[in-house]
C-alpha positions in Angstrom: -4.9 44.3 84.4 -1.8 46.2 82.6 -1.7 49.8 82.6 -2.8 52.1 79.7 -1.9 55.1 78.5 -4.3 57.8 79.0 -6.5 58.8 76.0 -7.2 62.3 77.1 -6.8 64.7 80.0 -8.4 67.8 81.1 -7.0 70.9 82.6 -9.4 73.5 84.7 -8.7 77.1 85.8 -11.4 78.5 88.2 -11.7 81.9 89.1 -14.0 84.5 90.1 -15.1 86.8 87.4 -14.3 90.7 87.9 -16.3 92.7 90.3 -18.8 89.8 90.6 -18.2 88.2 93.8 -21.2 85.2 92.7 -19.8 84.4 89.7 -17.0 82.2 88.7 -15.4 81.6 84.9 -14.3 78.3 84.6 -11.7 77.8 81.7 -11.2 74.3 80.5 -8.8 72.4 78.3 -9.5 68.6 76.9 -6.0 67.2 74.9 -6.8 64.0 73.4 -3.9 61.8 73.4 -5.0 58.8 71.2 -3.1 56.7 68.6 -4.7 57.9 65.1 -5.1 53.6 64.2 -7.0 53.0 67.6 -10.3 51.5 67.4 -12.3 55.2 67.9 -11.2 55.9 64.3 -10.9 59.3 62.6 -12.5 62.3 64.0 -16.1 62.8 64.0 -18.2 65.6 64.7 -20.2 64.4 67.9 -22.1 66.2 70.6 -20.2 67.1 74.0 -21.5 68.2 77.4 -19.6 71.4 78.2 -20.0 71.1 81.1 -22.0 68.1 82.9 -23.3 69.3 86.3 -25.0 67.6 88.7 -26.6 69.4 91.6 -28.3 68.6 94.7 -32.2 67.4 93.7 -33.7 70.3 95.8 -32.9 72.5 93.1 -35.8 71.2 91.1 -37.0 74.5 89.3 -35.4 74.4 85.8 -35.9 77.7 83.9 -34.0 79.3 80.7 -33.2 82.8 80.4 -34.9 85.0 78.3 -32.8 88.4 79.2 -34.4 91.4 80.7 -35.6 89.4 84.2 -37.4 87.3 81.9 -37.6 83.3 82.4 -39.1 80.4 80.8 -40.0 77.2 82.9 -38.5 74.1 81.3 -40.3 70.7 82.6 -39.1 67.2 82.4 -39.7 64.0 84.6 -36.9 62.1 86.1 -34.7 60.7 83.7 -32.6 60.0 82.2 -33.4 60.4 79.2 -33.0 64.1 79.9 -34.9 66.7 78.6 -33.9 69.2 75.9 -34.0 72.8 76.0 -32.6 75.7 73.4 -32.3 78.6 76.0 -31.8 81.8 73.4 -29.5 83.3 75.8 -27.2 80.6 76.4 -28.3 80.1 80.2 -30.3 78.3 82.0 -30.7 77.8 86.1 -32.3 75.6 88.6 -34.0 77.1 91.6 -35.1 75.2 95.3 -38.0 76.5 97.2 -36.4 79.2 99.3 -35.7 81.3 95.9 -31.9 80.3 95.7 -30.4 79.4 92.4 -27.4 78.3 90.1 -26.8 79.1 86.9 -24.9 78.2 83.7 -23.7 80.5 81.4 -22.2 79.1 78.3 -21.7 80.9 75.0 -20.1 78.8 73.1 -23.0 75.9 73.5 -24.6 75.2 69.6 -27.1 72.4 70.6 -30.1 71.7 72.7 -28.9 71.4 76.3 -29.5 68.2 78.5 -31.5 68.8 81.8 -34.2 67.2 84.0 -34.0 65.6 87.6 -32.8 62.4 88.6 -34.4 60.4 90.9 -37.7 61.3 93.2 -37.7 63.1 96.9 -36.4 66.4 97.2 -32.9 66.3 98.9 -29.9 68.7 100.0 -27.7 66.2 100.7 -24.7 65.9 98.1 -24.1 62.3 98.5 -27.5 61.4 97.8 -28.6 59.6 94.7 -31.3 61.8 93.3 -29.8 64.9 91.8 -30.4 67.7 88.9 -28.5 67.5 85.7 -28.0 70.5 83.6 -25.5 70.9 80.5 -25.0 72.8 78.0 -23.8 71.0 74.8 -21.5 71.6 71.1 -21.0 69.5 68.8 -17.5 69.1 68.2 -14.8 67.5 65.7 -12.7 65.6 68.1 -9.9 64.0 66.8 -7.2 61.7 68.0 -4.7 64.8 68.8 -7.4 67.6 69.4 -7.3 70.3 71.8 -10.5 72.0 72.9 -10.8 74.8 74.8 -13.8 76.6 76.2 -15.4 78.6 79.1 -18.3 78.6 80.9 -19.9 80.8 83.7 -21.7 79.5 86.9 -23.7 82.0 89.1 -25.3 81.8 92.4 -28.1 84.2 94.1 -31.8 84.5 93.8 -33.4 85.1 91.0 -32.7 89.1 90.2 -29.3 88.5 91.3 -28.8 85.8 88.9 -30.9 87.8 86.0 -28.9 90.7 86.8 -25.6 89.1 86.4 -26.5 87.5 83.2 -27.6 90.2 81.9 -24.5 92.0 82.4 -22.3 88.2 81.1 -24.7 88.5 77.7 -23.4 92.0 77.2 -19.7 91.4 78.0 -19.2 87.9 77.0 -21.7 86.9 74.4 -19.0 87.0 71.3 -16.4 84.3 73.6 -15.4 81.5 71.2 -14.2 77.9 71.6 -11.0 76.8 70.1 -9.9 73.5 68.9 -6.5 72.4 67.5 -5.8 69.4 65.7 -1.9 67.9 65.9 -0.2 66.4 62.8 -2.0 63.0 62.3 0.4 59.6 62.1 -2.2 58.7 59.4 -1.5 58.9 55.8 -3.8 59.1 52.8 -3.4 57.1 50.0 -0.8 59.3 48.3 1.6 58.6 51.4 1.0 62.5 52.6 0.3 63.4 56.4 -2.2 65.4 57.4 -4.1 66.8 60.0 -7.9 68.2 60.6 -9.1 71.2 61.8 -12.7 73.0 62.6 -13.7 76.7 62.0 -15.6 77.4 64.8 -17.6 80.2 63.2 -19.0 78.1 60.6 -18.8 74.7 62.5 -17.2 73.0 59.0 -14.2 70.6 59.5 -11.1 70.7 57.3 -8.1 68.5 56.3 -5.1 70.2 55.7 -2.4 68.6 53.5 1.1 69.4 52.8 2.6 69.7 49.2 5.4 71.4 47.2 3.5 74.5 47.0 2.0 74.9 50.1 -1.0 73.7 52.5 -3.9 72.3 50.9 -7.3 72.8 52.5 -10.1 70.2 52.0 -13.6 70.4 53.5 -14.4 67.2 55.4 
């Protein structure tokens, strides 16, 4: 089979959150490297899991965090399809019978999260087929040459430890924003002008930018 040029690349940086030894912050950069004339077509706004997490099946209790130490049970039969939840604090956690848990905080998520078990029978074997799925979701306008950057946090500990960390992260990082850049496209509009696309992350609106003699013209997509 002939070699094909990669259509995307993902880079990731992982570090401990300062003064929080049980919290890591993960920075991700997704760079699209498609041809503008390929079969996937122009940019469309589609849901992206940021990130897609899979834990061992023994972490079978799923809860959304409400703040101030309060949690909400989320129940879903084995899938897929996955369950959907909209955590108000952009945080959910999976706990095992002994009380230990792992939580995801994703302040740039914009949609319902995907979550739920796959398979039956509790297991702590990371190579086993049954698992638990947890994924914050954002709807992103990815184009052929888009670069998308976002962060999320992973917290481990018991319920009280996780609650404390999530309250601190909410206070310090809830205004975190993702970044979406678009390079100039090789496609041309009917007038023969090159254009690029961009997204206003605060409003979620997409725009096209056309070079003109008087400057750059901005058009809502």
